[in-house]
C-alpha positions as CSV (number, residue, x, y, z in Angstrom):
1,M,-2.3,16.5,-18.0
2,P,0.4,16.5,-20.7
3,H,2.2,13.3,-21.6
4,L,5.4,13.5,-19.7
5,L,6.6,9.9,-19.6
6,R,8.1,7.7,-22.2
7,F,7.9,4.0,-21.3
8,S,10.1,1.3,-22.5
9,R,8.9,-0.9,-25.4
10,D,8.2,-3.7,-22.9
11,I,6.1,-1.6,-20.6
12,E,4.2,-0.1,-23.6
13,T,3.5,-3.6,-24.9
14,R,2.3,-4.8,-21.5
15,L,0.1,-1.7,-21.1
16,E,-1.5,-2.2,-24.5
17,R,-2.1,-5.9,-24.0
18,L,-3.7,-5.2,-20.6
19,A,-5.8,-2.4,-22.0
20,Q,-7.1,-4.7,-24.7
21,Q,-7.8,-7.6,-22.3
22,T,-9.5,-5.5,-19.7
23,G,-11.2,-2.8,-21.8
24,V,-9.6,-0.1,-19.6
25,S,-7.7,2.7,-21.3
26,K,-4.0,2.9,-21.0
27,A,-4.4,6.3,-19.3
28,E,-6.6,4.7,-16.6
29,L,-4.2,1.8,-16.1
30,I,-1.3,4.2,-15.7
31,E,-3.3,6.3,-13.2
32,R,-4.2,3.2,-11.2
33,C,-0.5,2.1,-11.2
34,V,0.7,5.5,-10.0
35,A,-2.0,5.7,-7.3
36,L,-1.2,2.2,-5.9
37,A,2.5,2.9,-6.0
38,L,2.0,6.2,-4.1
39,E,0.0,4.5,-1.5
40,E,2.6,1.9,-1.0
41,L,5.4,4.5,-0.8
42,E,3.5,6.7,1.5
43,A,2.4,4.1,4.0
44,P,5.8,3.7,5.7
45,L,6.4,7.4,5.6
46,L,3.1,8.2,7.3
47,L,3.8,5.6,10.0
48,E,7.2,7.3,10.6
49,E,5.6,10.7,10.9
50,R,3.2,9.5,13.6
51,P,5.3,7.5,16.1
52,H,2.8,8.3,18.9
53,R,0.2,6.3,17.1
54,T,0.3,2.6,17.9
55,P,-1.4,-0.1,15.8
56,R,-4.8,-1.1,17.2
57,E,-4.3,-4.0,19.5
58,A,-6.3,-7.1,18.8
59,P,-9.3,-7.6,21.2
60,T,-9.0,-10.2,23.9
61,L,-11.1,-13.3,23.7
62,D,-13.1,-11.9,26.7
63,Q,-13.8,-8.7,24.8
64,V,-14.9,-10.6,21.7
65,L,-17.3,-12.8,23.7
66,R,-18.7,-9.8,25.6
67,E,-19.3,-7.9,22.4
68,S,-21.0,-10.8,20.7
69,G,-23.3,-11.4,23.7
70,L,-21.8,-14.8,24.5
71,G,-19.5,-13.7,27.3
72,A,-20.2,-12.9,30.9
């Protein structure tokens, strides 16, 4: 992928420092940042696209006890 972005001096410095401290290349750090940001941005959009899906309800105490073998 061609280098398309130019970062501010501050971001470049922070990336270089992090790369030195972690041993991870700047390119890998940038890819990780982009991937995490995309996931964060997509999450609310994906929820909006699927209004028919409801979050899984927490199991009742009775269900938990039954599944563990402790309940009646």
